[in-house]
N, C-alpha and C positions, 0 to 999 in steps of 0.2 A: 338144715341138713347139708345143702350144697356147700355152704361156706365152711362148715366144720370138716367136711370130707376133703375139700379143696386145699385148705390151709393147714389142717391138723393131721394127726395120725389115725383118725377114726377109720376103722375097717368097714368094708361094705359087705353086708350079708343079704341073702335072698331067701325069702320064706320057702320052705320045702314044698308047700302046696303049689307054688308057682311053677315048679319044674314040670309037674304033670300037665299043667295047662300049656306050657311051652311045647311039650311033646305032642299034645293034641292039636295045637295050631299048626305045628309042622306037618302032621299027618294030613290035615285039611288041605294044605297046599298041594300035596301029591294027589289027593283024591280029586280035586278040581282039575288039575292038569291032566290026569288020566282020563277025565271025561271030555277032554278036548276044549275046555274053556280057555280062551286067550287070557293070559296073566302077564301083565306088563312087567318086564324085568325078569320073568321066569321062562316062559316059552315064547316071548316076543322080545325084540330089542327095546331100547329106551330112547327118549328124546325124539329126534327126527326119524330115527330108525325103528319106531314103534311098529311099523308095518312089516318088519323083517321077522321071520320065524327062527326060533332057536330050538334045535333038536336036542334030545337028551344026551347024545354022545358028544355034543359040542358044548355042554353046559359049563364044564370046568374052564375051558378056554374062554368062553363068553364072559364068565365072571372075572377072570384074570384080565381080559382086555378092557372090561368096564372099569375096573379099579385103576389100571394103568392110564387109560385114556382120560379119565376124569381127574387125575392127580395134577392139577394145574395151578395150585396155590403158590403165591409168592410171599416173600418175607415182608416184615420181620416175623420171627417165630414167636408163638405165644409163650408167656411165662408158665412155669410148671403148674401154678394154681389154676390157671385158665384151662390148661390141658385136662387137668383132673376134673374140673367142673363140666367140661364138654363131654368127657367120657361118662361121667355120672349121669348127666341129663339124658344122653343117648341110651344108656343102660336102662334108666327108668322108663323111657319111652318104649323100649322093646318089650318091657314087662306089661304093656297094655294089650299084648297078644294080637296086635293088628298087622304084624309083618309075616308071621309064619317062619321066622328065622330059625336056623339050627340052634338047639339049646347049647351046643358046644361053643358056639361063637358068643352067646350071652355069657357063658362061663369065662370066656377070654377077657371080656370087659372087666368082670369082677377080679380076675387074676391080675390084670394090668394095674388096676387101682390098688389092690391090696399089697402087691409086690413092688409098687411104686415104679412101674415102667411107664415112662412118659414120652410117647412119640413126638418127634419134632413136627410141630403143627404150624404151617404158614397161615397168617391171619388175613391175607388179602386174596381175592380171587372169587369171592361169592357176591352175587347180586341180591342175595337175601330172599331167595325163593327156593329154599333147601340149599344148604351149604356144601353141595356135592364136591366142588373143586378143592375143598379143604379137608373134609371128613375122609376123603379117599386116602389121605396120607396116614390117618389113624388105621383105616381098614388094611392098608398095605402092611403096616407094622405088625398087625395081628397075623398076617400071612408070612411073616418073617423077613420082610423087606424094609429098607430104609434104616434110619438111625433113631435113637431115643435117649433121653436123659435117664440115667440109672445110678442112683446113689451119688449124685454129684458129677458123674462123667457122661460124656456123649459117646455112645458105643453103637456098633451095628446091632440091629435088633436080633438077628440070627444068633449072634454071640450071647446076647442077654437071655434069650430063650433057652439056650444050651446050659447056661449057668443055673437057670431056675428049673430046669428039667421040664420045660413046657414044649409041647408040639405045636408047630405053626398051624394055623387054621387053613382049611381048604374050602373056600366058599362054594356051595352048590346052588340048587334051584332057589332063586330069589334072594339069596344071602347077600350078594354084592350090593344090590339095590337097597336092602334093608339097612346095611351098614352106612351108606352114604346119603340116602335121601332123607334128610332131616335138617332142621334148623338148630341143631345142637350146638354148633359153634357160637352163633349169636345169642341163643337162649342161655347157654351155660355161662358165657362171659357176662351177659346182662344180669344174671343172678348175683354174681359177685359185685357188679357195679351198683346194683340197687342196695346191697348191704352197705357198701361204702357210702352211698348217697345218704342213707339214714343216719350214719354216724356224723357226716359232715353237717347235715341239717341240725342235729342236736348241738354240735359244737358252735354252729352259727348263732343259735339261740343264746348260749352262754356268753359268747364273745360280744354279741350286741348288748347284752346286759352290762358287761364290763365297760363297754364303750359309753353306755348311758351314764354310768357312774363317773367315768372320766370326764364326760361332757358336762356333768352337773345338771342333768335334764329332769324331766317330769316322769312320774309314774301314773299320772291320772289316766293315760291312754290304756293302762293295763287293768283298770277296774273291771272286775268280773261281771258286775251288773250290766255294764255297757256291752261287753263282749257277748254275753248271752242274748242280748237283744238282736245281735247280728245273725246268730244261729248257725254260722259256719263252724263245723266240727273242728277243723284244723286251727282256726283262729282261737277258739275257746281253749283247746288243749295247749296251744302255744302260749297264750296269756297266762294260763295256770302255771305252766313250767317256768315262765319268766318271773312271775311273782315268787315262786319257790326259790329260784336262784338268787333273787334280790332280797329275800327275807332278812330283816334286820338292817337293811341299808339306810344310810343317812338320807337317801332320796325320798323316803316316805315321810320325813319330817317337814312340816310347813316352812316355807322360806319365801317371804314376800319379795325378795329381790330376784327370784327366779321368773323367767318369762312364762306367760300363761300357757303357751304352746311351743313345742320344739319343731325344728324342720321335719319334713315328712320321713326322711330316711331314718329318723329316730322314732317318730310318733307312730308310724305304721308298720313297725316290725312284726307285731303279732298277726296283722292282716296279711302281710307279704309272706312271711315264713309259714303262716297257717295255710295259705293257698298252696305253697310248695308241699307241705305235709299232706294235703288232700290229693295233690297230683301224684305224689309218691305212693300213697295208699292205693290209688287206682292202678298205677303201673305194676305194683306188687301183685295186686289181685289178678290182673290179666296175665302176667308172666307165670304166676302160680298155675293157672289153667293150662298154659302152654306146656310146662315141664311135667305136668301130671296127666297128660292126655296124648293121643296119637296125632302125629303130623305126617302120617305115611300115605304114600300112593304107590300101588293100589292099597286099599284098606280091607284087611281080612275081617269078615263078620262071622266070628266063630259060632255065635248062637244061631244065626240064620244058615250056617254052613255054606257061606257064599263069599265072594270077593267082588269089590267094585272099584272102578276108577274114582279118584278123589282129588280134590284140590285142598286138602287139609294142611298142606305145607305152606299155605298162604299165611304169613305172620303179621299182617297189617293190624290185627286186633291188639297186639302188644307193642308193635313198632310205633304206632301213633302216640300212645302214652309215653314212650321213651323220648320221642321228639318234643312232646309237651313238657317233659321234665327238663330237657335241655334248656328250653325257653324259661322255665320256672327258675332254674338255678342261675340263669343270666340275670334275673332280677335280684337274687341274693347277692350276686357279685357287684352289681351296680350300686345297690344300697350300701354295701360294705365300703366301697370306694368313697361314696359320698360322706359316710360317717367319718372315715379316716381323714378326708380333706378338711372337714369341719373341726376335727379334734386339733388340727394344727393352727387353727385360726382363733386368736384371742378375742376377736369380736363376738364369738359364740361362747367360748369356754371361760373367758376371763383368766386364763392361764397364760403362760409365755408363748411367744411366737414359735411355731414348729415344736412346741413342747420342750424347748431348750432349758437345761438346768441353770444356765447363766448367759448373759448377753454375748459373750465371746464364742459361744458354741452354736454351730449351725443346726445340728440335730436332724430332725426328720423333715427336711425340705425336699431333697432330690428323690427320696424314696417314693414320692407320689408318682413319679414317672414310671416306676416299676409296676405298681399295682394297676395303674390305668392302662399300661401297655398290655398287661395280662388280661384285663377286662375286655379290651378290643379283640383279643383272640377269642375270648368266650363268645362275644356277640357274633363273630363270624362262624364259630362252630355250632351255634344254636340254630342256624338256618336249616330248615328241614331238607332232607335228601331222599325221602321215600318215593318221590315222584320222578326222580332223575334216572330214567331207565330206557333201555332199548328193547325192541323185539328180537328174540334170539331163537336158535334151534329151528331154522326154517320158518321163523315167525310164528311158531306154535306157542312158544313161551314169550308172550308179547307184553307181559307186565311183571314187575318185581318191586322190591321194597328197599333194597340196599340195607337190610337189617344189620349186618355186621358193622357197616360204616356208621349207622345211627348209634350203635352201642359204643363204638370206639370214640365217637365225638363226645358222647356224654361222659365217658371215662376221662377224656382229656379235659373237659370242662371242670370236672371235679378235682382233677389234679391241679389245674390253675387256681381253682378256688381255695385249695389248701394254702397256696402262697398268699393269696389276697386276704383271706381271713387271718392267716398268720401275721401279716403286717398290721391288720387292724388290731389284733391282740397285742402286738408290740406297742402300738400307740396308745391303746386303752390302758395297758399296764403302766406306761410312762405317765399318763395323765392321772391315773389313780394315785401313783406314788407322789405326784406333785400336790395332791390334795391331802397332805399330811394331817393327821389328826382326825380324819373322817372315819366313820364306821362303815365297812362295806358288807355286802350281803354274805350269807353263809356259804353259798357256792361261789359267788364271784370273788370273794376274799381268798378262797382256796385256789381259784383259777389264777389269781395274781401270784400266789406262792408257787404254783406249778410252773408258771412262766419264769419266775426268778431262779428256779432250779436250772433252767436252760440258759438264760441270758441275764446279765446284770442290768440294774438301773443305768440309764444313759446319763452319766455325770462327767463333769470336768472337761475332758478333751473329746473332740470328734474322733470317731473310729470307723473302720470299714464295717458296713452293715450287711454285706453279703452273707457272712458267716452267721449272723443273727437271724437273717431271713431263712436260711437253710435249716437252722436249728428249729425254728417254730414250724416250718413246713413239715419236718419230720415228726414233730410233736403231734400234729394233726393227721398227717398221712398214716402214721402207724397206729393211731387211735389211743396213744398214750395219754393225751390230754383228758379224754372222757374217762378212761379207766382210773386215773388218779382222782378224778372227781366223784367216782362211783355213780355215774348216771348213764 
């Protein structure tokens, strides 16, 4: 749902029954405030100023001051699809009825999404304990301030609202806090990153199978009888998928000249990629909880007709799986680099040095520097950051998770991996073409054909490889490779 609404034209609708519940939760805020109950961000200040009283006649000014003072994000600005994911995740969170927000502001989120009004959202400035410094920029846009992307142009929001016939929101009791006190930036972005991660994981499975054919390796390590003895779900599913991709391949034919066992970067793919699959499933499970529940403080308890201070904005439950996933994909990267290095070595493949089509051609020698440099970046990005924090706000907010940074690092890892796997795909395809006359797998054979639609076989003269690298990068980044394989 997040991905389709972020990337596509799918409109966002809200069930009619939820509007009545929003009205009821809004009434509850006023009922509790009228009884003199202290409500954080409603009749009290926020952060270090939680001991300050906020009177009703000052409430509009208080909300305005809150949004302006908290708008501290710095660039770069998020791409449109991320802004849409962030607004959608926050909208979904508001529908948990734990904020007591004005229904009109909820409607504003829906209108911005459906009318494709995308506030400029700086991505840095949050320590990952509610992304208040960033979400304030979206909140201010809904009040008519700032700029937004609108049908390909960057325009003042006030001008956009006038074009669309929308009135700017005027936040009242507790509205300002409800709009900004959320992890929607990091959670919305993470939703898109995990969708991308799943596609890259699948592509890595196919490319490793093509590399195995180019390598002339064994399939014995993919025997399902052995995989099922190990009992790890990810390994079993990966082995099943790899056997499907290789169905009909010459590798399944007995060959006495083939070594008994291959190097581990080839032999343990189903185990390594399977572990990544399990890590990804865990991250998806935890993030799904996050985007379908409340991370609000204070937390409105509509059934109990009460409100309570809360630390539900603590995102560690899903930040830790994201950091684990960064480490997991660093293993995918390392193994891909090792396979690519060995594909260039005739001692392993019995093909030509650097997969050269003839003696006078250097071919894939220097390209090793590119993918190993990118892998070094990945290893640096995989270092955890969730514990690198300072005590803030009068030392009341004395821990945080750096959630947006964890998400951005994983996103960058996946981007680098598109290059690395793309280069492995280039080398695997070259090696497969050098094995003329062999029969390749049903899917791996199609993979070779898809590759050749983008870049030709490396023959005759040496050529500039940067353009080829960028072409296969786009093939993986845009998901075209998997789509053409129908997997």
